[in-house]
DOTI-234861 format. One record per residue: residue in three letters; x, y, z of N, C-alpha, C in turn. Coordinates in Angstrom, 1 decimal. Example, Ala and Ser with C-alpha at 12.3 -4.5 7.8 and 13.67 -1.06 7.14 Angstrom:
REM DOTI-234861
REC/ALA/13.2/-5.7/7.8/12.3/-4.5/7.8/13.2/-3.3/7.8
REC/SER/12.8/-2.2/7.1/13.7/-1.1/7.1/12.9/0.0/7.9
REM end
This chain:
REM DOTI-234861
REC/UNK/-3.7/-16.0/-13.1/-3.6/-14.6/-12.6/-2.2/-14.4/-12.0
REC/UNK/-1.9/-13.2/-11.7/-0.7/-12.8/-11.0/-1.0/-12.0/-9.7
REC/UNK/0.0/-11.9/-8.9/-0.2/-11.2/-7.7/-0.3/-9.7/-7.9
REC/UNK/-0.8/-9.1/-6.8/-0.9/-7.6/-6.8/-0.2/-7.1/-5.5
REC/UNK/0.6/-6.1/-5.7/1.4/-5.5/-4.6/0.7/-4.2/-4.3
REC/UNK/0.6/-3.9/-3.0/0.0/-2.6/-2.6/1.0/-1.8/-1.7
REC/UNK/1.0/-0.5/-1.9/1.9/0.3/-1.1/1.1/1.4/-0.4
REC/UNK/1.5/1.7/0.8/1.0/2.9/1.5/2.2/3.8/1.8
REC/UNK/2.4/4.7/0.9/3.6/5.6/0.9/3.4/6.8/1.8
REC/UNK/4.1/6.8/2.9/4.1/7.9/3.8/5.4/8.7/3.7
REC/UNK/5.5/9.7/4.5/6.8/10.5/4.5/7.9/9.9/5.4
REC/UNK/7.5/9.0/6.3/8.5/8.3/7.2/8.6/6.8/6.9
REC/UNK/7.4/6.2/6.6/7.4/4.8/6.3/6.6/4.4/5.1
REC/UNK/6.9/3.3/4.6/6.1/2.7/3.4/5.6/1.4/3.9
REC/UNK/4.3/1.2/3.9/3.7/-0.1/4.2/3.5/-0.9/2.9
REC/UNK/3.7/-2.2/3.0/3.6/-3.0/1.8/2.7/-4.2/2.1
REC/UNK/1.9/-4.6/1.1/1.1/-5.9/1.2/1.1/-6.5/-0.2
REC/UNK/0.8/-7.8/-0.2/0.8/-8.6/-1.5/-0.4/-9.5/-1.4
REC/UNK/-0.9/-9.8/-2.6/-2.0/-10.8/-2.7/-1.5/-12.1/-3.0
REC/UNK/-2.3/-13.1/-2.9/-1.9/-14.5/-3.3/-2.1/-14.5/-4.9
REC/UNK/-1.6/-15.5/-5.6/-1.7/-15.5/-7.0/-3.2/-15.4/-7.6
REC/UNK/-4.1/-16.0/-6.8/-5.5/-15.9/-7.2/-6.2/-14.6/-6.9
REC/UNK/-5.5/-13.7/-6.2/-6.0/-12.4/-5.8/-7.3/-12.5/-4.9
REC/UNK/-7.2/-13.4/-3.9/-8.3/-13.5/-3.0/-7.8/-13.0/-1.6
REC/UNK/-6.6/-13.3/-1.2/-6.1/-13.0/0.1/-5.0/-11.9/0.1
REC/UNK/-5.0/-11.0/1.0/-4.0/-10.0/1.1/-3.2/-10.2/2.4
REC/UNK/-1.9/-10.1/2.3/-1.1/-10.2/3.5/-0.1/-9.1/3.5
REC/UNK/0.2/-8.7/4.7/1.2/-7.7/4.9/2.6/-8.2/4.6
REC/UNK/3.4/-7.4/4.0/4.8/-7.7/3.7/5.7/-7.1/4.7
REC/UNK/5.5/-5.8/5.0/6.4/-5.2/6.0/6.2/-3.7/5.9
REC/UNK/7.0/-3.0/6.7/7.1/-1.6/6.8/8.5/-1.2/6.4
REC/UNK/8.7/-0.4/5.4/10.0/0.0/4.9/10.2/1.5/5.2
REC/UNK/11.5/1.8/5.4/11.9/3.2/5.6/11.7/4.0/4.4
REC/UNK/11.1/5.1/4.5/10.7/6.0/3.4/11.9/6.5/2.6
REC/UNK/13.0/6.5/3.2/14.2/7.0/2.5/14.9/5.9/1.7
REC/UNK/14.7/4.7/2.1/15.5/3.6/1.5/14.6/2.5/0.9
REC/UNK/13.3/2.7/0.8/12.3/1.7/0.4/12.5/1.1/-1.0
REC/UNK/13.1/1.9/-1.9/13.2/1.4/-3.2/13.9/0.0/-3.3
REC/UNK/14.9/-0.2/-2.5/15.6/-1.5/-2.5/14.6/-2.6/-2.0
REC/UNK/13.8/-2.4/-1.0/12.8/-3.4/-0.6/11.8/-3.6/-1.7
REC/UNK/11.4/-2.5/-2.3/10.4/-2.6/-3.4/10.9/-3.5/-4.6
REC/UNK/12.2/-3.2/-4.9/12.8/-4.0/-6.0/12.8/-5.5/-5.6
REC/UNK/13.2/-5.8/-4.4/13.2/-7.2/-3.9/11.8/-7.8/-3.9
REC/UNK/10.8/-7.0/-3.5/9.4/-7.5/-3.6/8.9/-7.8/-5.0
REC/UNK/9.3/-6.9/-5.9/9.0/-7.1/-7.4/9.6/-8.4/-7.9
REC/UNK/10.9/-8.7/-7.5/11.6/-9.9/-8.0/11.0/-11.1/-7.3
REC/UNK/10.6/-11.1/-6.1/10.1/-12.2/-5.4/8.7/-12.6/-5.8
REC/UNK/7.8/-11.6/-5.8/6.4/-11.9/-6.0/5.9/-11.6/-7.5
REC/UNK/6.7/-11.0/-8.3/6.4/-10.7/-9.7/4.9/-10.2/-9.9
REC/UNK/4.5/-9.1/-9.2/3.2/-8.6/-9.4/3.0/-7.9/-10.7
REC/UNK/1.9/-8.1/-11.4/1.6/-7.4/-12.6/1.0/-6.0/-12.3
REC/UNK/0.4/-5.9/-11.1/-0.3/-4.6/-10.8/0.3/-4.2/-9.4
REC/UNK/0.6/-2.9/-9.3/1.0/-2.3/-8.1/-0.1/-1.2/-7.7
REC/UNK/-0.8/-1.4/-6.6/-1.8/-0.5/-6.2/-1.1/0.4/-5.1
REC/UNK/-1.2/1.7/-5.4/-0.6/2.7/-4.5/-1.7/3.5/-3.8
REC/UNK/-1.7/3.6/-2.5/-2.7/4.4/-1.8/-2.5/5.9/-2.1
REC/UNK/-3.6/6.5/-2.5/-3.6/7.9/-2.8/-4.2/8.7/-1.7
REC/UNK/-3.4/9.4/-1.0/-3.9/10.2/0.2/-4.8/11.4/-0.3
REC/UNK/-5.9/11.5/0.3/-6.8/12.6/0.0/-7.4/13.2/1.3
REC/UNK/-7.8/14.4/1.2/-8.4/15.0/2.4/-9.8/14.3/2.6
REC/UNK/-10.4/14.5/3.7/-11.7/13.9/4.0/-12.8/14.3/3.0
REC/UNK/-12.6/15.4/2.4/-13.6/15.9/1.4/-13.3/15.3/0.0
REC/UNK/-12.3/14.5/-0.1/-11.9/13.8/-1.3/-11.0/14.5/-2.2
REC/UNK/-10.7/15.8/-1.9/-9.8/16.6/-2.7/-8.3/16.2/-2.4
REC/UNK/-7.5/16.2/-3.4/-6.1/15.9/-3.2/-5.4/17.0/-2.5
REC/UNK/-4.4/16.7/-1.7/-3.6/17.6/-0.9/-2.2/17.5/-1.4
REC/UNK/-1.3/18.1/-0.6/0.1/18.1/-0.9/0.7/16.7/-0.9
REC/UNK/0.2/15.8/0.0/0.7/14.4/0.1/0.3/13.7/-1.2
REC/UNK/-0.9/14.0/-1.7/-1.4/13.3/-2.9/-0.5/13.7/-4.1
REC/UNK/-0.1/14.9/-4.2/0.8/15.3/-5.3/2.2/14.7/-5.2
REC/UNK/2.6/14.5/-3.9/3.9/13.9/-3.7/3.8/12.4/-4.2
REC/UNK/2.7/11.7/-3.8/2.6/10.3/-4.2/2.4/10.2/-5.7
REC/UNK/1.7/11.1/-6.3/1.5/11.1/-7.8/2.9/11.2/-8.5
REC/UNK/3.7/12.0/-7.9/5.1/12.2/-8.5/5.9/10.9/-8.4
REC/UNK/5.8/10.2/-7.2/6.5/9.0/-7.0/6.0/7.9/-8.0
REC/UNK/4.7/7.8/-8.1/4.1/6.8/-9.0/4.5/7.1/-10.5
REC/UNK/4.5/8.4/-10.9/5.0/8.7/-12.2/6.4/8.2/-12.5
REC/UNK/7.3/8.4/-11.5/8.6/7.9/-11.6/8.7/6.4/-11.6
REC/UNK/7.9/5.7/-10.8/7.9/4.2/-10.8/7.3/3.7/-12.1
REC/UNK/6.3/4.3/-12.6/5.6/3.9/-13.9/6.6/4.0/-15.0
REC/UNK/7.5/5.0/-15.0/8.5/5.1/-16.1/9.6/4.1/-15.9
REC/UNK/10.0/3.8/-14.7/11.0/2.9/-14.5/10.6/1.4/-14.7
REC/UNK/9.3/1.1/-14.3/8.8/-0.2/-14.4/7.6/-0.2/-15.4
REC/UNK/7.9/0.1/-16.6/6.8/0.3/-17.6/6.0/-1.0/-17.9
REC/UNK/6.6/-2.1/-17.6/5.9/-3.4/-17.9/4.9/-3.7/-16.8
REC/UNK/4.8/-3.0/-15.8/3.8/-3.2/-14.7/2.8/-2.1/-14.7
REC/UNK/1.6/-2.5/-14.3/0.5/-1.5/-14.2/0.5/-0.9/-12.8
REC/UNK/0.4/0.4/-12.8/0.3/1.1/-11.5/-1.1/1.7/-11.4
REC/UNK/-1.7/1.5/-10.3/-3.1/2.0/-10.0/-3.0/2.8/-8.7
REC/UNK/-3.6/4.0/-8.7/-3.7/4.8/-7.5/-5.1/4.6/-6.9
REC/UNK/-5.1/4.3/-5.6/-6.4/3.9/-5.0/-6.6/4.8/-3.8
REC/UNK/-7.8/5.3/-3.6/-8.2/6.1/-2.5/-7.9/5.5/-1.2
REC/UNK/-7.0/6.1/-0.4/-6.7/5.5/0.9/-7.2/6.2/2.1
REC/UNK/-8.2/7.1/1.9/-8.8/7.8/3.0/-9.3/6.8/4.1
REC/UNK/-9.0/7.1/5.3/-9.4/6.3/6.5/-8.7/4.9/6.6
REC/UNK/-7.8/4.6/5.7/-7.2/3.2/5.9/-6.4/3.2/7.2
REC/UNK/-5.7/4.2/7.6/-4.9/4.2/8.8/-5.8/4.1/10.0
REC/UNK/-7.0/4.8/9.9/-7.9/4.7/11.0/-8.5/3.3/11.2
REC/UNK/-8.8/2.7/10.0/-9.3/1.3/10.0/-8.2/0.3/10.5
REC/UNK/-7.0/0.6/10.1/-5.9/-0.3/10.6/-5.7/-0.1/12.1
REC/UNK/-5.7/1.1/12.6/-5.6/1.3/14.1/-6.7/0.6/14.8
REC/UNK/-7.9/0.8/14.4/-9.0/0.1/15.1/-8.9/-1.4/15.1
REC/UNK/-8.5/-2.0/13.9/-8.3/-3.4/13.9/-7.3/-3.9/14.9
REC/UNK/-6.2/-3.1/15.0/-5.1/-3.5/15.9/-5.6/-3.3/17.4
REC/UNK/-6.4/-2.3/17.6/-6.9/-2.1/19.0/-7.8/-3.2/19.4
REC/UNK/-8.6/-3.7/18.4/-9.5/-4.8/18.7/-8.7/-6.1/18.9
REC/UNK/-7.6/-6.2/18.3/-6.7/-7.3/18.5/-5.8/-7.2/19.7
REC/UNK/-6.0/-6.1/20.4/-5.2/-5.8/21.7/-3.7/-5.7/21.4
REC/UNK/-3.3/-5.1/20.3/-1.9/-4.8/20.0/-1.5/-3.6/20.8
REC/UNK/-0.3/-3.7/21.4/0.2/-2.6/22.2/0.4/-1.3/21.4
REC/UNK/0.4/-0.2/22.0/0.6/1.1/21.3/1.9/1.0/20.5
REC/UNK/3.0/0.5/21.1/4.3/0.4/20.4/4.1/-0.5/19.2
REC/UNK/3.4/-1.6/19.4/3.2/-2.6/18.3/2.4/-2.0/17.2
REC/UNK/1.4/-1.2/17.5/0.6/-0.5/16.5/1.4/0.4/15.7
REC/UNK/2.3/1.2/16.3/3.1/2.2/15.6/4.0/1.5/14.6
REC/UNK/4.5/0.3/14.9/5.4/-0.4/14.0/4.7/-1.1/12.9
REC/UNK/3.4/-1.4/13.1/2.7/-2.2/12.1/1.6/-1.4/11.3
REC/UNK/1.2/-0.2/11.7/0.0/0.4/11.2/0.2/0.6/9.7
REC/UNK/1.3/0.9/9.2/1.5/1.2/7.7/1.3/-0.1/6.9
REC/UNK/1.8/-1.2/7.5/1.6/-2.5/6.8/0.2/-2.9/6.8
REC/UNK/-0.5/-2.7/7.9/-1.9/-3.1/8.0/-2.7/-2.1/7.1
REC/UNK/-2.4/-0.9/7.0/-3.1/0.1/6.1/-2.9/-0.4/4.6
REC/UNK/-1.7/-0.9/4.3/-1.5/-1.4/2.9/-2.3/-2.6/2.7
REC/UNK/-2.5/-3.5/3.7/-3.4/-4.6/3.5/-4.9/-4.1/3.3
REC/UNK/-5.3/-3.1/4.0/-6.7/-2.5/3.8/-6.8/-2.0/2.4
REC/UNK/-5.8/-1.3/1.9/-5.9/-0.7/0.6/-6.0/-1.9/-0.4
REC/UNK/-5.2/-2.9/-0.3/-5.2/-4.0/-1.2/-6.5/-4.8/-1.1
REC/UNK/-7.0/-5.0/0.1/-8.3/-5.7/0.2/-9.4/-4.9/-0.5
REC/UNK/-9.4/-3.6/-0.3/-10.4/-2.8/-0.9/-10.3/-2.9/-2.5
REC/UNK/-9.1/-2.8/-3.0/-8.9/-2.8/-4.4/-9.3/-4.2/-5.0
REC/UNK/-8.9/-5.3/-4.3/-9.2/-6.6/-4.7/-10.7/-6.8/-4.8
REC/UNK/-11.4/-6.4/-3.7/-12.9/-6.5/-3.7/-13.5/-5.7/-4.8
REC/UNK/-13.1/-4.5/-5.1/-13.6/-3.7/-6.1/-13.3/-4.3/-7.5
REC/UNK/-12.2/-4.9/-7.7/-11.8/-5.4/-9.0/-12.6/-6.7/-9.3
REC/UNK/-13.2/-7.4/-8.3/-13.9/-8.6/-8.5/-15.4/-8.3/-9.0
REC/UNK/-15.8/-7.0/-8.8/-17.2/-6.7/-9.1/-17.3/-6.2/-10.6
REM end
């Protein structure tokens, strides 16, 4: 098997996570600047060689896509065209930031620490959810 890379694309930051080659464990890679993240993404592709990239698709709580979802779909369309040898999957990311915040609160991470890491942890949550779903 090959690794899976997950992205939580926001307007300010992009959280990234990667699986191990057997697709059991997800670990956070980092938080990238939303204006310059393509360079970090290219480096992650070269280093981890993922066959699948899972991108969090933001949706409203009722499940309907909003403006952010359309923006992410556009980004994924561009990435799919540029990296046609890789599979891109959009995955429902509703509540992942809330789950990430709660996990860091339980781990007693400071407010400042949470702000710096929440996008990375949200990417891990997206990846874990996708990995679990893909095993069934």
